[in-house]
C-alpha positions, 0 to 999 in steps of 0.5 A: 371630306376628301382632305379629312380622309387624306389626313385621317389616312395619314394619321392612321398610317402614323399610328400603325407605324408607331404601334409596330415600333412599340411591338418590335421594341417589346420583343426579347433580345436573344443573348448568347450564353456560354456553354456550360458543358464546355470543358475548362482546361486548367494547368494541373500539377497532379501526377500522371497516375491519379491517387485513386484509380479504378479498372485496375486489378491485383495481379499477385499477392506479396504478403498479407499487406502488400500486393502487385497491381496489374499496372506493375506497381506495388501497393502496400496497405496502410494501417496493417503491420508486417505479418508475423511468422506465426500468422504470415501464411494465414494472412497471405491466404486471406489476401489471395481469397479476397484480392487476387485477380479482383478489381480494386481501387488504390489510393497512392496518397493514403495507401487505402486499398478498397474493393470495387464496392468500397470495402476497405481491405484493411478493415476487412483483414483486421476484422477477420484476424488476418492482420494487426494494426500498425502505427496510429490506427483509425477508430474504425481499425481499432474497432475491427481489430478488437472484434477479432480479438474478442472472438478470438479468431485468426491470429488472435486464436490458436495457435498464435494467441496474438503473438508474432512468433510461436513460443516453443516450450523447451524442456530444461536441460538435464542435470550435469553429471557428477564429477568423476573422481578416480579413487585408487582402490587399495588392494586388500591384503589378507594376512597370511597365517603361517602354515603350521609345520611340525617336524618330529626331529631334526632328521625330518628338518634336514630331509625337508631342506629346512635346516637350520630352523630359526626362532619364529620360523615354521617348524621351530621348536624348543625341543629341536634346539638343544642349546636353546640359542634360537637355532634348531637343528644346527648343521655344524653340530652334525658334521 
């Protein structure tokens, strides 16, 4: 019996060792996984300033479609035309009220300027009549511009009426004065009627210093012309 027990004890030990080996092999082996949060460094050809950047604000307004950003760069909003002379001041005032000293997001690739809440400034300006489309507008830009035209409001209302330059009605020039013609006025000659002179005799003619009297002269009478030769009161006859 003692030999069996010994054998039995050896068998028990072997069985116990075999079970322990099976248990050890059934345990999961820990595998080290790569850290997913580790940053992956890759060579990038993007510029130093990203196309779109937050935490940047509008420092000043150039005009209705151009602003100066706080980083010293100029942002020109795509889709907006150069403001016309008639509505340029109104467009600048609208840009100041919406953008000045406000944080914006500007995509340097597309030229889209948006507010921090995502509002596209081009659509905002077009919808309020503070700008008109340029180039090839998007459907959204066309719709915003059309809405302002239908009201009409902004540049589509008075006084611009959608025109860049206000038309001024100039009165027609006065008619040219008629050509001045210098007419020489002929002096009106009034025919003088010979003064009726009557001499009773040749003595009166001589006292008047009118002798001799010829035919046709004032005072000549046939009665004073004795020889009817056309000369009255001849002085030779009385010498």
